[in-house]
C-alpha positions in Angstrom: 11.0 19.6 69.3 8.8 21.9 67.2 9.0 25.6 68.2 6.1 27.9 67.7 6.3 31.6 67.4 3.0 33.4 67.8 2.3 37.1 67.2 -0.2 38.6 69.7 -2.3 41.5 68.5 -4.2 40.5 65.4 -3.2 36.8 65.7 -4.3 35.5 69.1 -6.4 38.6 70.2 -8.4 41.3 68.5 -7.1 44.7 69.8 -8.3 47.0 66.9 -11.7 47.6 68.4 -10.1 47.8 71.9 -7.7 50.6 70.6 -10.7 52.6 69.3 -12.8 52.2 72.4 -10.0 53.0 74.8 -9.0 56.1 72.9 -12.5 57.5 72.9 -13.0 56.8 76.6 -9.6 58.1 77.6 -10.2 61.4 75.8 -13.7 61.6 77.3 -12.5 61.0 80.9 -9.5 63.4 80.8 -10.7 66.0 78.3 -14.5 65.9 78.2 -14.9 69.2 76.5 -13.0 68.0 73.5 -15.6 65.4 72.7 -18.2 68.1 72.0 -15.7 70.4 70.1 -14.3 70.5 66.6 -10.9 69.5 68.0 -11.9 65.9 68.8 -10.8 64.5 65.4 -7.3 66.0 65.7 -6.9 64.7 69.3 -8.1 61.2 68.4 -5.9 61.1 65.4 -2.9 62.3 67.3 -3.3 59.8 70.0 -3.9 57.0 67.5 -0.8 57.8 65.6 1.2 58.0 68.9 0.0 54.5 69.9 0.9 53.1 66.5 4.3 54.7 66.6 3.6 56.9 63.5 3.2 60.3 65.1 4.1 63.2 62.8 5.5 66.6 63.8 2.1 68.1 63.0 0.5 66.6 66.1 3.4 67.0 68.5 1.8 69.9 70.4 -1.4 67.9 70.7 0.5 65.0 72.2 2.2 67.2 74.7 -1.2 68.3 75.9 -2.5 64.7 76.0 0.5 63.7 78.2 -0.2 66.7 80.5 -3.8 65.8 80.9 -3.1 62.2 81.6 -4.9 61.0 78.5 -2.2 58.6 77.3 -1.8 57.1 80.7 -5.6 56.6 80.9 -5.6 54.8 77.5 -2.9 52.3 78.6 -4.9 51.6 81.7 -8.2 51.1 79.8 -7.0 49.2 76.7 -6.5 45.8 78.2 -10.2 45.7 79.4 -11.4 45.6 75.8 -9.0 43.2 74.2 -10.8 40.1 73.1 -9.4 36.6 72.3 -10.0 35.1 68.9 -11.9 31.9 68.8 -9.9 28.9 70.0 -6.7 31.0 70.6 -6.0 29.8 74.2 -7.1 26.3 73.4 -4.6 26.1 70.5 -1.8 27.4 72.7 -2.5 25.0 75.5 -2.9 22.0 73.3 0.4 22.7 71.6 2.1 22.9 75.0 0.4 19.8 76.1 1.9 18.1 73.1 5.3 19.1 74.3 5.9 22.0 71.8 7.8 25.1 72.9 5.6 28.0 72.4 6.9 31.6 72.2 5.0 34.8 72.1 6.9 36.8 69.4 5.5 40.2 68.7 6.1 43.9 68.2 6.4 46.2 71.3 3.8 49.0 71.9 4.9 52.6 71.8 4.7 52.7 75.7 7.8 50.9 77.0 6.9 47.5 78.2 3.3 48.0 77.1 3.1 44.6 75.4 3.9 42.6 78.5 1.6 44.8 80.6 -1.3 44.1 78.3 -0.4 40.4 78.2 -0.3 40.2 82.0 -3.5 42.1 82.4 -5.4 39.9 80.0 -4.1 36.7 81.6 -2.0 35.7 78.5 1.5 36.1 79.8 1.5 32.8 81.5 0.2 30.9 78.6 3.6 30.9 76.9 6.9 29.2 77.5 8.7 32.4 76.7 7.7 36.0 75.7 9.9 38.0 73.3 9.1 41.5 72.0 10.8 43.6 69.3 11.0 47.3 68.4 11.2 47.1 64.6 12.2 44.9 61.7 16.0 45.1 62.5 15.3 44.1 66.1 12.8 41.4 65.0 15.4 39.8 62.7 18.1 39.9 65.4 16.0 38.2 67.9 14.8 35.6 65.3 18.5 34.9 64.5 19.3 34.5 68.2 16.4 32.0 68.5 17.7 30.1 65.5 21.2 30.0 67.1 19.7 28.5 70.3 17.8 25.9 68.3 19.8 25.4 65.0 18.0 22.1 64.0 14.5 22.3 65.3 11.7 23.2 62.9 10.0 26.6 63.6 6.4 27.5 62.9 5.8 31.3 62.9 2.1 32.3 63.0 1.4 36.0 62.3 -1.3 38.1 60.7 1.3 40.5 59.3 2.7 38.7 56.2 5.1 41.5 55.4 7.3 40.4 58.3 7.8 37.1 56.5 9.3 38.7 53.5 12.5 39.3 55.5 12.9 35.7 56.7 14.7 33.2 54.4 15.1 30.4 56.9 13.9 27.3 55.1 13.4 25.3 58.3 10.7 27.8 59.4 7.1 27.3 58.2 5.5 30.7 57.8 1.8 30.7 58.6 -0.3 33.8 57.8 -3.5 34.0 59.8 -6.1 35.7 57.7 -7.0 39.3 58.8 -9.5 41.9 57.5 -6.9 44.5 58.5 -3.9 43.2 56.5 -3.2 42.6 52.9 -1.5 39.5 51.3 1.9 39.6 49.9 1.8 37.9 46.6 5.5 36.7 46.4 5.0 34.7 49.6 2.6 32.3 47.9 5.5 31.2 45.8 7.4 29.8 48.7 7.1 26.2 49.7 7.4 27.0 53.4 4.5 29.5 53.4 0.7 29.0 53.9 -2.3 31.0 54.9 -5.1 29.8 57.3 -8.5 31.2 58.3 -8.8 29.7 61.7 -6.3 29.1 64.5 -7.7 25.6 64.9 -5.8 24.8 61.6 -2.6 25.2 63.5 -3.3 21.9 65.3 -3.7 20.1 62.0 -0.5 21.7 60.8 1.2 20.4 64.0 -0.1 16.8 63.5 1.2 16.9 59.9 4.6 18.1 61.0 4.8 15.4 63.7 3.9 12.7 61.0 6.5 14.1 58.7 9.3 14.2 61.4 8.5 10.7 62.7 8.6 9.5 59.1 12.1 11.0 58.7 13.2 9.4 61.9 11.9 6.0 60.8 
């Protein structure tokens, strides 16, 4: 059995524009006066940093006000409406499962507790996977990866992600690390020296990779 791990945001769906649009609308709906004032940039930046989990002390007071006005709650309600699938994303996932592959959603959690699962359910993605796993940071990611490897010690993994920096922590030679090209993420040069790493432009290429792995595994069995 080949096991696939797919990141969500930036790999299967485009959430960058959704974040920007939802932030603007959330501020406009809950604090309309801010849109026309000199404070808008500070409020927008504070909310953006909060969503990304990178809030600094400088904006703590602004966040308290955004919480009180319901702006953050409004953002999480709006955001799923603007998330868009990348071309062929669902087709690739469905085809892999049709071929008998075990497909896992393996991605970072949002700042809002349970936010990733909420977004996946509201966009109809949750049921597309055999299993959904979220992690809070690098340490949690590695622990959950090791747990998966413990459950499937001999099966080949294929990990598809638009954030190649995550791959630098993974030394498992039975995992093919596949970077999906993204205009928002930079390459990590040292990864191109690894035999178990490759970069793709389109998700359709994952199906070609799968066919190649199947031939390779069947050849080993023969």
